[in-house]
C-alpha positions in Angstrom: 25.8 26.9 -30.6 22.2 25.7 -30.6 20.4 26.4 -27.3 17.7 23.8 -26.5 15.3 24.3 -23.5 13.7 21.2 -22.1 10.3 22.2 -20.7 8.6 19.4 -18.8 8.2 18.1 -15.3 11.4 17.2 -13.5 11.0 13.4 -13.7 10.8 13.7 -17.5 14.2 15.5 -17.5 15.6 12.7 -15.5 14.3 10.3 -18.2 15.3 12.3 -21.3 18.5 14.2 -20.7 20.8 11.3 -21.4 19.0 9.8 -24.5 18.7 13.4 -25.9 22.4 14.1 -25.4 23.3 10.8 -27.0 21.2 11.4 -30.1 22.3 15.0 -30.5 25.9 14.0 -30.2 25.5 11.2 -32.8 24.2 13.8 -35.3 27.1 16.0 -34.5 25.3 19.2 -33.4 27.0 21.8 -31.3 24.4 22.5 -28.6 23.5 23.4 -25.1 20.6 21.4 -23.5 19.2 22.5 -20.2 16.0 23.0 -18.1 17.0 26.6 -17.5 18.2 29.0 -20.2 17.7 32.8 -20.7 14.5 33.1 -22.8 16.2 35.4 -25.3 18.8 32.7 -26.1 16.5 29.8 -26.7 16.5 28.3 -30.2 14.3 25.3 -29.6 11.9 24.1 -26.9 11.3 20.5 -26.2 7.9 20.8 -24.7 5.4 18.9 -22.7 2.0 20.8 -22.4 2.0 20.2 -18.6 5.2 22.3 -18.2 5.0 25.7 -16.5 5.6 27.6 -19.8 2.5 29.1 -21.2 3.8 32.4 -22.7 6.0 31.8 -25.7 6.4 35.5 -26.5 9.3 35.9 -24.1 11.4 33.5 -26.4 12.3 36.2 -28.9 14.7 34.1 -30.9 12.7 30.8 -30.8 12.8 28.8 -34.0 10.5 25.9 -33.3 8.7 23.9 -30.5 9.0 20.1 -30.5 6.2 18.5 -28.6 6.9 15.5 -26.4 3.4 14.1 -26.8 1.4 13.0 -29.8 -1.5 15.2 -28.8 -1.2 18.9 -29.3 -4.6 20.2 -28.3 -3.3 21.8 -25.1 -0.8 23.9 -27.0 -2.0 24.4 -30.6 -4.4 27.2 -29.6 -1.9 29.1 -27.6 -1.9 32.6 -29.2 1.6 33.4 -28.1 3.1 30.5 -30.1 4.2 32.0 -33.4 6.8 29.5 -34.6 6.4 26.0 -36.1 5.2 23.2 -33.8 6.0 19.5 -34.4 4.0 16.8 -32.7 5.6 13.6 -31.5 5.4 10.6 -33.8 8.0 8.0 -32.8 8.6 4.3 -33.3 8.0 3.4 -29.7 4.8 5.3 -29.4 3.5 3.8 -32.6 4.4 0.3 -31.7 2.9 0.6 -28.3 -0.4 1.9 -29.6 -0.5 -0.9 -32.2 0.0 -3.6 -29.6 -2.6 -2.1 -27.2 -5.2 -1.7 -30.0 -4.6 -5.2 -31.3 -4.9 -6.7 -27.8 -8.2 -5.0 -27.0 -9.7 -5.8 -30.5 -8.7 -9.5 -30.0 -10.3 -9.4 -26.5 -13.7 -8.6 -28.1 -13.2 -10.6 -31.3 -12.4 -13.8 -29.4 -15.0 -13.2 -26.6 -12.2 -13.7 -24.0 -14.3 -12.2 -21.2 -16.8 -15.0 -21.4 -14.2 -17.5 -20.3 -12.2 -15.4 -17.9 -15.4 -14.7 -16.0 -17.1 -17.9 -16.8 -15.1 -20.4 -14.6 -18.3 -21.8 -13.2 -18.3 -25.4 -14.4 -20.4 -24.7 -17.6 -18.9 -26.1 -20.8 -19.5 -23.3 -23.3 -18.3 -25.0 -26.5 -20.8 -23.1 -28.6 -18.8 -19.9 -28.1 -16.1 -20.3 -30.8 -15.5 -16.9 -32.5 -15.8 -16.2 -36.2 -12.7 -15.8 -38.2 -11.2 -12.3 -38.4 -12.2 -12.1 -42.1 -15.9 -12.2 -41.0 -15.5 -9.3 -38.5 -16.1 -5.7 -39.4 -13.7 -3.3 -37.8 -13.6 0.5 -38.2 -10.8 2.9 -37.3 -11.7 6.6 -37.1 -8.5 8.5 -37.6 -5.9 7.5 -40.2 -2.9 9.6 -39.1 0.4 7.9 -38.2 -1.1 5.9 -35.3 -4.4 5.0 -37.0 -2.8 4.0 -40.2 -0.4 1.6 -38.5 -3.2 0.1 -36.4 -5.4 -0.3 -39.5 -2.6 -2.1 -41.4 -1.9 -4.4 -38.4 -5.6 -5.4 -38.1 -5.8 -6.0 -41.8 -2.8 -8.3 -41.7 -4.5 -10.4 -39.1 -7.4 -10.7 -41.5 -10.0 -8.3 -40.2 -12.3 -6.5 -42.7 -11.0 -3.0 -41.9 -12.6 0.3 -42.8 -10.9 3.6 -42.0 -12.2 7.1 -41.9 -10.4 10.5 -41.8 -11.3 14.1 -42.5 -9.1 14.2 -45.6 -8.6 11.5 -48.2 -6.2 8.7 -47.4 -5.1 5.4 -49.0 -3.9 2.3 -47.1 -3.3 -1.1 -48.5 -6.0 -3.6 -47.7 -8.1 -1.0 -45.8 -11.3 0.5 -47.2 -10.8 4.2 -46.7 -13.6 6.8 -46.4 -13.2 10.5 -45.8 -15.1 13.7 -45.0 -18.4 13.7 -43.1 -20.2 12.3 -46.1 -18.0 9.2 -45.7 -18.5 8.8 -42.0 -21.7 6.7 -42.2 -20.2 4.4 -44.8 -17.2 3.8 -42.6 -19.4 3.0 -39.5 -22.3 1.2 -41.0 -22.6 -2.4 -39.6 -19.3 -2.1 -37.8 -18.8 -4.4 -34.9 -15.6 -2.9 -33.4 -14.8 0.8 -33.6 -11.4 2.2 -32.6 -11.0 6.0 -32.1 -7.7 7.5 -33.0 -8.7 11.0 -34.0 -7.2 14.2 -32.7 -9.2 16.5 -30.4 -10.5 19.3 -32.5 -13.8 21.2 -32.9 -14.6 19.0 -35.9 -14.1 15.7 -34.0 -15.7 16.6 -30.7 -18.6 14.2 -29.9 -18.1 12.3 -33.2 -19.4 9.3 -31.4 -23.0 10.3 -30.6 -26.5 8.9 -30.7 -26.6 9.3 -34.5 -23.2 7.7 -35.3 -23.8 4.9 -32.8 -27.0 4.1 -34.7 -25.0 3.2 -37.8 -23.2 0.4 -35.9 -24.1 -3.3 -35.7 -26.1 -4.2 -32.6 -23.8 -5.2 -29.7 -20.9 -3.3 -31.2 -18.0 -2.2 -29.0 -16.1 1.1 -28.8 -12.4 1.3 -28.1 -11.0 4.8 -27.4 -7.3 5.3 -27.0 -7.6 8.6 -28.9 -9.1 11.6 -27.0 -11.8 11.8 -24.4 -13.6 14.6 -26.3 -14.4 12.2 -29.2 -17.3 10.6 -27.3 -20.6 12.1 -26.2 -20.6 10.5 -22.8 -24.4 10.7 -22.3 -25.0 9.0 -25.6 -22.5 6.3 -24.8 -24.0 5.4 -21.5 -27.5 5.3 -22.9 -26.4 3.1 -25.7 -24.7 0.7 -23.3 -27.8 0.6 -21.0 -30.2 0.1 -23.9 -28.1 -2.8 -25.3 -27.2 -1.0 -28.6 -23.5 -1.3 -27.5 -22.1 -4.3 -25.8 -19.1 -2.7 -24.2 -16.6 0.1 -24.3 -12.9 0.3 -23.4 -11.8 3.8 -22.6 -8.2 4.9 -22.1 -8.7 8.7 -22.4 -11.1 11.1 -20.7 -12.3 14.7 -20.7 -10.8 14.9 -17.1 -7.7 13.1 -16.1 -7.2 11.4 -13.8 -10.8 10.2 -14.1 -12.5 11.1 -10.8 -13.1 8.1 -8.5 -16.8 8.8 -8.4 -17.2 8.9 -12.2 -20.0 6.7 -13.6 -17.5 5.0 -15.9 -15.7 3.2 -13.0 -18.9 1.6 -11.8 -20.5 0.7 -15.2 -20.5 -3.1 -15.8 -20.1 -2.6 -19.6 -17.1 -0.2 -19.5 -13.4 -1.0 -19.0 -11.3 2.0 -17.9 -7.6 2.0 -18.5 -5.6 5.0 -17.1 -4.2 6.6 -20.3 -1.7 3.8 -20.9 -2.5 2.8 -24.4 0.9 4.1 -25.4 3.4 6.6 -24.3 6.5 8.4 -25.7 9.6 6.3 -25.2 12.7 8.5 -24.3 15.1 6.6 -26.7 13.0 6.7 -29.8 11.5 10.1 -29.1 15.0 11.5 -28.6 15.9 10.2 -32.1 12.9 12.1 -33.6 13.7 15.3 -31.7 17.4 15.3 -32.7 16.5 14.6 -36.3 14.0 17.4 -36.4 16.5 19.9 -35.0 19.1 18.9 -37.5 16.6 19.1 -40.4 15.5 22.6 -39.4 19.0 23.8 -38.9 19.8 22.6 -42.5 16.7 24.4 -43.9 14.6 21.3 -44.3 10.9 21.2 -43.2 10.1 19.7 -39.8 8.8 16.2 -39.6 5.2 16.0 -38.2 4.7 19.7 -38.4 1.3 20.8 -36.9 -1.3 22.6 -39.1 -2.5 25.3 -36.7 -5.6 25.9 -38.7 -6.6 22.2 -38.7 -5.6 21.8 -35.0 -3.3 18.8 -35.5 
């Protein structure tokens, strides 16, 4: 019998218990899934970082922790966690992010705001956009989500450059890596999408210096992590006209306080961390597969590198 503890807020249990049971049953595992189990009997924890569990040392027979979210910055530095941790990468999360990114890139590429807010009787027929093949787009972060978004944008026809800390290769995407490659990836870029994890190495990666590499009137789209942007540098660049606009879905503090400057700034669009989310059906498939793999002695999918932080 495999004992699986579901550690998240109650509404998540209501959403996940049936899809999880369905997928575990399909695989044929003998298991017990519950929100409450004696700590010494728990084999696996399905974990959301906003759960009440902060001390993993009480789970003396724990085999692995399976994160419900893509981001692991709230758990990866927990010193009581001594077993493997898997982040969430599922089909629904990936597809949702791809659609959100593509939508916001097209908003800027096509200049849609000019016409949505320009219903004033002026015939602006000079405003046709360039073809995608004439638009420079950069994605910082080429993990599962970033790679899918880069490929989708390349298929539309955009000139896509990507950057990651380690070397990557993606068809029809010019890939750079390491901090020596950061300037090359950003130089002259008109649209920048941030899909990096939150680590010490990526904090404030968008700052006065890196913004200076961009094309004038570039735009920033951040569905990654709030810590990726130096907020003071962003606001100054928007006010000075170096940047034309920013769409921000993630923030250092969430929910974003109602009196935060981002809400009032005319060149910032705030979305409330909705770029993508874990879908119970597809996430349950990933979790069940990972438990089955680990029970068979196979490595976990999407295992976190504690040293790297993601």
